[in-house]
N, CA, C and O atoms as CSV, one atom per row, in Angstrom:
chain,resi,resn,atom,element,x,y,z
A,1,UNK,N,N,0.809,-1.189,0.000
A,1,UNK,CA,C,0.000,0.000,0.000
A,1,UNK,C,C,0.862,1.267,0.000
A,1,UNK,O,O,0.591,2.219,-0.731
A,2,UNK,N,N,1.907,1.256,0.837
A,2,UNK,CA,C,2.792,2.411,0.920
A,2,UNK,C,C,3.480,2.669,-0.418
A,2,UNK,O,O,3.648,3.819,-0.823
A,3,UNK,N,N,3.879,1.588,-1.106
A,3,UNK,CA,C,4.529,1.726,-2.411
A,3,UNK,C,C,3.584,2.350,-3.424
A,3,UNK,O,O,4.001,3.180,-4.232
A,4,UNK,N,N,2.328,1.962,-3.391
A,4,UNK,CA,C,1.347,2.550,-4.314
A,4,UNK,C,C,1.188,4.037,-4.059
A,4,UNK,O,O,1.059,4.820,-5.000
A,5,UNK,N,N,1.197,4.428,-2.806
A,5,UNK,CA,C,1.089,5.858,-2.470
A,5,UNK,C,C,2.316,6.610,-2.975
A,5,UNK,O,O,2.187,7.700,-3.532
A,6,UNK,N,N,3.502,6.038,-2.786
A,6,UNK,CA,C,4.726,6.693,-3.267
A,6,UNK,C,C,4.714,6.855,-4.782
A,6,UNK,O,O,5.053,7.920,-5.298
A,7,UNK,N,N,4.327,5.810,-5.491
A,7,UNK,CA,C,4.278,5.889,-6.956
A,7,UNK,C,C,3.237,6.912,-7.416
A,7,UNK,O,O,3.466,7.641,-8.381
A,8,UNK,N,N,2.106,6.964,-6.734
A,8,UNK,CA,C,1.079,7.941,-7.083
A,8,UNK,C,C,1.597,9.369,-6.888
A,8,UNK,O,O,1.387,10.232,-7.741
A,9,UNK,N,N,2.270,9.609,-5.770
A,9,UNK,CA,C,2.840,10.935,-5.533
A,9,UNK,C,C,3.907,11.274,-6.562
A,9,UNK,O,O,3.953,12.394,-7.072
A,10,UNK,N,N,4.763,10.309,-6.866
A,10,UNK,CA,C,5.837,10.518,-7.839
A,10,UNK,C,C,5.269,10.859,-9.215
A,10,UNK,O,O,5.700,11.827,-9.842
A,11,UNK,N,N,4.311,10.072,-9.684
A,11,UNK,CA,C,3.735,10.312,-11.006
A,11,UNK,C,C,2.921,11.603,-11.040
A,11,UNK,O,O,2.914,12.309,-12.048
A,12,UNK,N,N,2.235,11.913,-9.934
A,12,UNK,CA,C,1.490,13.175,-9.855
A,12,UNK,C,C,2.437,14.369,-9.940
A,12,UNK,O,O,2.127,15.368,-10.590
A,13,UNK,N,N,3.589,14.266,-9.284
A,13,UNK,CA,C,4.573,15.348,-9.334
A,13,UNK,C,C,5.119,15.532,-10.740
A,13,UNK,O,O,5.356,16.661,-11.169
A,14,UNK,N,N,5.320,14.442,-11.460
A,14,UNK,CA,C,5.790,14.551,-12.846
A,14,UNK,C,C,4.757,15.274,-13.705
A,14,UNK,O,O,5.099,16.179,-14.465
A,15,UNK,N,N,3.492,14.871,-13.583
A,15,UNK,CA,C,2.424,15.516,-14.352
A,15,UNK,C,C,2.318,16.994,-13.976
A,15,UNK,O,O,2.187,17.851,-14.850
A,16,UNK,N,N,2.373,17.291,-12.679
A,16,UNK,CA,C,2.326,18.673,-12.207
A,16,UNK,C,C,3.473,19.488,-12.793
A,16,UNK,O,O,3.271,20.609,-13.261
A,17,UNK,N,N,4.661,18.928,-12.765
A,17,UNK,CA,C,5.827,19.626,-13.307
A,17,UNK,C,C,5.705,19.890,-14.794
A,17,UNK,O,O,6.093,20.955,-15.274
A,18,UNK,N,N,5.165,18.920,-15.530
A,18,UNK,CA,C,4.998,19.100,-16.980
A,18,UNK,C,C,3.943,20.164,-17.286
A,18,UNK,O,O,4.112,20.971,-18.200
A,19,UNK,N,N,2.863,20.158,-16.517
A,19,UNK,CA,C,1.790,21.105,-16.782
A,19,UNK,C,C,2.184,22.543,-16.450
A,19,UNK,O,O,1.792,23.476,-17.150
A,20,UNK,N,N,2.955,22.716,-15.388
A,20,UNK,CA,C,3.281,24.058,-14.916
A,20,UNK,C,C,4.762,24.403,-15.074
A,20,UNK,O,O,5.286,25.216,-14.313
A,21,UNK,N,N,5.436,23.806,-16.036
A,21,UNK,CA,C,6.878,24.016,-16.181
A,21,UNK,C,C,7.251,25.442,-16.557
A,21,UNK,O,O,8.377,25.868,-16.298
A,22,UNK,N,N,6.346,26.178,-17.152
A,22,UNK,CA,C,6.654,27.560,-17.517
A,22,UNK,C,C,6.351,28.539,-16.385
A,22,UNK,O,O,6.688,29.719,-16.484
A,23,UNK,N,N,5.733,28.073,-15.335
A,23,UNK,CA,C,5.407,28.911,-14.187
A,23,UNK,C,C,6.691,29.211,-13.418
A,23,UNK,O,O,7.476,28.304,-13.140
A,24,UNK,N,N,6.906,30.473,-13.076
A,24,UNK,CA,C,8.156,30.866,-12.418
A,24,UNK,C,C,8.282,30.276,-11.014
A,24,UNK,O,O,9.392,29.997,-10.563
A,25,UNK,N,N,7.164,30.083,-10.322
A,25,UNK,CA,C,7.214,29.509,-8.975
A,25,UNK,C,C,7.698,28.068,-9.044
A,25,UNK,O,O,8.537,27.653,-8.245
A,26,UNK,N,N,7.180,27.317,-9.982
A,26,UNK,CA,C,7.578,25.912,-10.138
A,26,UNK,C,C,9.042,25.827,-10.548
A,26,UNK,O,O,9.758,24.931,-10.101
A,27,UNK,N,N,9.492,26.743,-11.389
A,27,UNK,CA,C,10.891,26.729,-11.816
A,27,UNK,C,C,11.833,27.031,-10.669
A,27,UNK,O,O,12.951,26.517,-10.637
A,28,UNK,N,N,11.400,27.863,-9.718
A,28,UNK,CA,C,12.234,28.164,-8.565
A,28,UNK,C,C,12.296,27.011,-7.567
A,28,UNK,O,O,13.206,26.961,-6.739
A,29,UNK,N,N,11.358,26.100,-7.633
A,29,UNK,CA,C,11.370,24.952,-6.720
A,29,UNK,C,C,12.600,24.083,-6.940
A,29,UNK,O,O,13.044,23.396,-6.020
A,30,UNK,N,N,13.151,24.104,-8.139
A,30,UNK,CA,C,14.349,23.332,-8.422
A,30,UNK,C,C,15.523,23.728,-7.552
A,30,UNK,O,O,16.374,22.894,-7.242
A,31,UNK,N,N,15.584,24.985,-7.156
A,31,UNK,CA,C,16.688,25.431,-6.307
A,31,UNK,C,C,16.550,24.920,-4.875
A,31,UNK,O,O,17.511,24.969,-4.107
A,32,UNK,N,N,15.383,24.439,-4.515
A,32,UNK,CA,C,15.170,23.880,-3.178
A,32,UNK,C,C,15.496,22.391,-3.101
A,32,UNK,O,O,15.497,21.813,-2.014
A,33,UNK,N,N,15.768,21.779,-4.224
A,33,UNK,CA,C,15.985,20.342,-4.257
A,33,UNK,C,C,17.202,19.934,-3.437
A,33,UNK,O,O,17.097,19.049,-2.587
A,34,UNK,N,N,18.338,20.550,-3.667
A,34,UNK,CA,C,19.561,20.160,-2.965
A,34,UNK,C,C,19.473,20.390,-1.461
A,34,UNK,O,O,19.823,19.488,-0.699
A,35,UNK,N,N,19.019,21.559,-0.995
A,35,UNK,CA,C,18.885,21.711,0.458
A,35,UNK,C,C,17.920,20.698,1.082
A,35,UNK,O,O,18.140,20.231,2.200
A,36,UNK,N,N,16.859,20.366,0.360
A,36,UNK,CA,C,15.906,19.385,0.874
A,36,UNK,C,C,16.537,18.000,0.966
A,36,UNK,O,O,16.344,17.291,1.953
A,37,UNK,N,N,17.287,17.616,-0.056
A,37,UNK,CA,C,17.958,16.319,-0.033
A,37,UNK,C,C,18.976,16.270,1.102
A,37,UNK,O,O,19.079,15.262,1.801
A,38,UNK,N,N,19.723,17.346,1.287
A,38,UNK,CA,C,20.704,17.383,2.375
A,38,UNK,C,C,20.035,17.297,3.745
A,38,UNK,O,O,20.542,16.626,4.644
A,39,UNK,N,N,18.907,17.969,3.904
A,39,UNK,CA,C,18.170,17.889,5.165
A,39,UNK,C,C,17.674,16.461,5.410
A,39,UNK,O,O,17.774,15.944,6.523
A,40,UNK,N,N,17.143,15.834,4.369
A,40,UNK,CA,C,16.676,14.454,4.514
A,40,UNK,C,C,17.822,13.502,4.852
A,40,UNK,O,O,17.651,12.598,5.670
A,41,UNK,N,N,18.983,13.695,4.234
A,41,UNK,CA,C,20.143,12.863,4.556
A,41,UNK,C,C,20.580,13.061,5.997
A,41,UNK,O,O,20.935,12.099,6.677
A,42,UNK,N,N,20.555,14.303,6.467
A,42,UNK,CA,C,20.910,14.577,7.852
A,42,UNK,C,C,19.941,13.891,8.807
A,42,UNK,O,O,20.360,13.261,9.778
A,43,UNK,N,N,18.653,14.013,8.532
A,43,UNK,CA,C,17.654,13.387,9.388
A,43,UNK,C,C,17.759,11.861,9.351
A,43,UNK,O,O,17.599,11.195,10.374
A,44,UNK,N,N,18.027,11.325,8.179
A,44,UNK,CA,C,18.209,9.879,8.041
A,44,UNK,C,C,19.427,9.419,8.838
A,44,UNK,O,O,19.371,8.401,9.528
A,45,UNK,N,N,20.513,10.156,8.745
A,45,UNK,CA,C,21.723,9.818,9.495
A,45,UNK,C,C,21.517,9.909,10.996
A,45,UNK,O,O,22.018,9.069,11.743
A,46,UNK,N,N,20.785,10.920,11.445
A,46,UNK,CA,C,20.532,11.040,12.884
A,46,UNK,C,C,19.631,9.919,13.378
A,46,UNK,O,O,19.776,9.457,14.510
A,47,UNK,N,N,18.710,9.482,12.544
A,47,UNK,CA,C,17.849,8.347,12.904
A,47,UNK,C,C,18.669,7.059,13.010
A,47,UNK,O,O,18.477,6.272,13.938
A,48,UNK,N,N,19.568,6.850,12.074
A,48,UNK,CA,C,20.430,5.658,12.111
A,48,UNK,C,C,21.354,5.723,13.319
A,48,UNK,O,O,21.548,4.721,14.008
A,49,UNK,N,N,21.925,6.892,13.580
A,49,UNK,CA,C,22.841,7.041,14.710
A,49,UNK,C,C,22.182,6.815,16.056
A,49,UNK,O,O,22.848,6.425,17.015
A,50,UNK,N,N,20.883,7.054,16.139
A,50,UNK,CA,C,20.193,6.866,17.413
A,50,UNK,C,C,19.696,5.436,17.616
A,50,UNK,O,O,19.251,5.090,18.710
A,51,UNK,N,N,19.764,4.605,16.580
A,51,UNK,CA,C,19.312,3.214,16.682
A,51,UNK,C,C,20.478,2.331,17.124
A,51,UNK,O,O,21.448,2.153,16.387
A,52,UNK,N,N,20.375,1.792,18.312
A,52,UNK,CA,C,21.460,0.997,18.912
A,52,UNK,C,C,21.769,-0.263,18.107
A,52,UNK,O,O,22.936,-0.613,17.925
A,53,UNK,N,N,20.727,-0.947,17.625
A,53,UNK,CA,C,20.943,-2.190,16.867
A,53,UNK,C,C,21.708,-1.931,15.573
A,53,UNK,O,O,22.603,-2.693,15.207
A,54,UNK,N,N,21.352,-0.863,14.893
A,54,UNK,CA,C,22.039,-0.541,13.631
A,54,UNK,C,C,23.496,-0.193,13.908
A,54,UNK,O,O,24.390,-0.616,13.174
A,55,UNK,N,N,23.734,0.577,14.964
A,55,UNK,CA,C,25.110,0.970,15.279
A,55,UNK,C,C,25.972,-0.243,15.648
A,55,UNK,O,O,27.157,-0.284,15.318
A,56,UNK,N,N,25.388,-1.212,16.321
A,56,UNK,CA,C,26.155,-2.407,16.685
A,56,UNK,C,C,26.460,-3.286,15.470
A,56,UNK,O,O,27.495,-3.953,15.436
A,57,UNK,N,N,25.583,-3.293,14.488
A,57,UNK,CA,C,25.817,-4.121,13.305
A,57,UNK,C,C,26.481,-3.339,12.171
A,57,UNK,O,O,26.602,-3.854,11.059
A,58,UNK,N,N,26.906,-2.120,12.430
A,58,UNK,CA,C,27.514,-1.275,11.398
A,58,UNK,C,C,28.777,-1.870,10.782
A,58,UNK,O,O,28.945,-1.751,9.568
A,59,UNK,N,N,29.685,-2.508,11.545
A,59,UNK,CA,C,30.866,-3.092,10.895
A,59,UNK,C,C,30.508,-4.128,9.828
A,59,UNK,O,O,31.105,-4.146,8.752
A,60,UNK,N,N,29.549,-4.975,10.123
A,60,UNK,CA,C,29.127,-5.984,9.146
A,60,UNK,C,C,28.434,-5.328,7.961
A,60,UNK,O,O,28.722,-5.640,6.806
A,61,UNK,N,N,27.515,-4.410,8.264
A,61,UNK,CA,C,26.799,-3.720,7.194
A,61,UNK,C,C,27.753,-2.880,6.349
A,61,UNK,O,O,27.612,-2.812,5.128
A,62,UNK,N,N,28.720,-2.244,6.997
A,62,UNK,CA,C,29.672,-1.406,6.279
A,62,UNK,C,C,30.539,-2.201,5.326
A,62,UNK,O,O,30.813,-1.756,4.211
A,63,UNK,N,N,30.978,-3.389,5.763
A,63,UNK,CA,C,31.803,-4.237,4.900
A,63,UNK,C,C,31.009,-4.697,3.686
A,63,UNK,O,O,31.520,-4.697,2.566
A,64,UNK,N,N,29.776,-5.085,3.908
A,64,UNK,CA,C,28.928,-5.497,2.780
A,64,UNK,C,C,28.682,-4.333,1.823
A,64,UNK,O,O,28.686,-4.505,0.605
A,65,UNK,N,N,28.470,-3.159,2.386
A,65,UNK,CA,C,28.215,-1.987,1.551
A,65,UNK,C,C,29.428,-1.642,0.693
A,65,UNK,O,O,29.282,-1.261,-0.469
A,66,UNK,N,N,30.624,-1.774,1.261
A,66,UNK,CA,C,31.849,-1.490,0.493
A,66,UNK,C,C,31.993,-2.490,-0.646
A,66,UNK,O,O,32.312,-2.108,-1.772
A,67,UNK,N,N,31.760,-3.760,-0.361
A,67,UNK,CA,C,31.867,-4.785,-1.404
A,67,UNK,C,C,30.852,-4.514,-2.514
A,67,UNK,O,O,31.181,-4.602,-3.697
A,68,UNK,N,N,29.628,-4.188,-2.132
A,68,UNK,CA,C,28.601,-3.904,-3.140
A,68,UNK,C,C,28.949,-2.659,-3.952
A,68,UNK,O,O,28.752,-2.639,-5.167
A,69,UNK,N,N,29.460,-1.628,-3.297
A,69,UNK,CA,C,29.809,-0.393,-4.002
A,69,UNK,C,C,30.932,-0.632,-4.999
A,69,UNK,O,O,30.873,-0.156,-6.133
A,70,UNK,N,N,31.961,-1.374,-4.576
A,70,UNK,CA,C,33.083,-1.670,-5.472
A,70,UNK,C,C,32.604,-2.507,-6.655
A,70,UNK,O,O,33.001,-2.261,-7.794
A,71,UNK,N,N,31.755,-3.493,-6.385
A,71,UNK,CA,C,31.229,-4.329,-7.469
A,71,UNK,C,C,30.394,-3.508,-8.446
A,71,UNK,O,O,30.488,-3.703,-9.657
A,72,UNK,N,N,29.588,-2.603,-7.933
A,72,UNK,CA,C,28.765,-1.758,-8.809
A,72,UNK,C,C,29.622,-0.835,-9.666
A,72,UNK,O,O,29.374,-0.690,-10.863
A,73,UNK,N,N,30.616,-0.220,-9.066
A,73,UNK,CA,C,31.496,0.675,-9.829
A,73,UNK,C,C,32.271,-0.117,-10.881
A,73,UNK,O,O,32.382,0.313,-12.029
A,74,UNK,N,N,32.805,-1.271,-10.489
A,74,UNK,CA,C,33.553,-2.095,-11.447
A,74,UNK,C,C,32.653,-2.535,-12.596
A,74,UNK,O,O,33.060,-2.477,-13.757
A,75,UNK,N,N,31.450,-2.969,-12.290
A,75,UNK,CA,C,30.517,-3.370,-13.342
A,75,UNK,C,C,30.163,-2.223,-14.260
A,75,UNK,O,O,30.065,-2.407,-15.473
A,76,UNK,N,N,29.970,-1.041,-13.700
A,76,UNK,CA,C,29.653,0.132,-14.516
A,76,UNK,C,C,30.807,0.502,-15.437
A,76,UNK,O,O,30.599,0.829,-16.605
A,77,UNK,N,N,32.027,0.450,-14.904
A,77,UNK,CA,C,33.202,0.779,-15.718
A,77,UNK,C,C,33.364,-0.224,-16.852
A,77,UNK,O,O,33.609,0.163,-17.995
A,78,UNK,N,N,33.230,-1.502,-16.542
A,78,UNK,CA,C,33.385,-2.544,-17.565
A,78,UNK,C,C,32.309,-2.417,-18.639
A,78,UNK,O,O,32.612,-2.448,-19.832
A,79,UNK,N,N,31.058,-2.274,-18.219
A,79,UNK,CA,C,29.971,-2.154,-19.184
A,79,UNK,C,C,30.079,-0.879,-20.002
A,79,UNK,O,O,29.803,-0.892,-21.201
A,80,UNK,N,N,30.475,0.219,-19.377
A,80,UNK,CA,C,30.656,1.475,-20.115
A,80,UNK,C,C,31.754,1.340,-21.158
A,80,UNK,O,O,31.629,1.849,-22.272
A,81,UNK,N,N,32.833,0.651,-20.793
A,81,UNK,CA,C,33.911,0.414,-21.748
A,81,UNK,C,C,33.458,-0.416,-22.935
A,81,UNK,O,O,33.820,-0.124,-24.075
A,82,UNK,N,N,32.673,-1.443,-22.677
A,82,UNK,CA,C,32.159,-2.277,-23.766
A,82,UNK,C,C,31.220,-1.495,-24.684
A,82,UNK,O,O,31.303,-1.611,-25.907
A,83,UNK,N,N,30.330,-0.704,-24.094
A,83,UNK,CA,C,29.409,0.103,-24.904
A,83,UNK,C,C,30.181,1.143,-25.702
A,83,UNK,O,O,29.861,1.388,-26.865
A,84,UNK,N,N,31.191,1.757,-25.097
A,84,UNK,CA,C,32.010,2.744,-25.799
A,84,UNK,C,C,32.694,2.106,-27.004
A,84,UNK,O,O,32.722,2.690,-28.087
A,85,UNK,N,N,33.244,0.912,-26.816
A,85,UNK,CA,C,33.904,0.228,-27.931
A,85,UNK,C,C,32.927,-0.114,-29.035
A,85,UNK,O,O,33.251,0.018,-30.216
A,86,UNK,N,N,31.730,-0.553,-28.663
A,86,UNK,CA,C,30.719,-0.886,-29.685
A,86,UNK,C,C,30.346,0.358,-30.485
A,86,UNK,O,O,30.258,0.307,-31.712
A,87,UNK,N,N,30.130,1.464,-29.799
A,87,UNK,CA,C,29.737,2.693,-30.485
A,87,UNK,C,C,30.877,3.205,-31.351
A,87,UNK,O,O,30.648,3.636,-32.481
A,88,UNK,N,N,32.111,3.163,-30.833
A,88,UNK,CA,C,33.261,3.631,-31.601
A,88,UNK,C,C,33.468,2.792,-32.845
A,88,UNK,O,O,33.776,3.331,-33.907
A,89,UNK,N,N,33.305,1.482,-32.735
A,89,UNK,CA,C,33.458,0.604,-33.899
A,89,UNK,C,C,32.400,0.874,-34.959
A,89,UNK,O,O,32.696,0.819,-36.153
A,90,UNK,N,N,31.176,1.164,-34.545
A,90,UNK,CA,C,30.118,1.448,-35.503
A,90,UNK,C,C,30.327,2.780,-36.192
A,90,UNK,O,O,29.995,2.931,-37.367
A,91,UNK,N,N,30.877,3.752,-35.471
A,91,UNK,CA,C,31.126,5.065,-36.068
A,91,UNK,C,C,32.260,4.968,-37.090
A,91,UNK,O,O,32.207,5.629,-38.127
A,92,UNK,N,N,33.273,4.164,-36.817
A,92,UNK,CA,C,34.424,4.056,-37.695
A,92,UNK,C,C,34.118,3.280,-38.975
A,92,UNK,O,O,34.843,3.415,-39.960
A,93,UNK,N,N,33.072,2.480,-38.977
A,93,UNK,CA,C,32.744,1.671,-40.185
A,93,UNK,C,C,32.106,2.466,-41.251
A,93,UNK,O,O,31.778,1.929,-42.310
């Protein structure tokens, strides 16, 4: 149910943005995006820091997160290289 509400809000915001994109008030909302994201990250971090169970399992979670991050970056680099080579070969032909 919560996921359906999130998707509804997300899609409604897209439609709203498309309909009112020339409105100056809506265009200024873009400048609020970064401060809002930073505030949410701060609040999320403070919530995690106050949870004793999460803090105790942080070494395990942190190690897994590092492995996943390295794997994602490596996969992105490899796939980007392959796509670049495919595109370059097609342009040269």
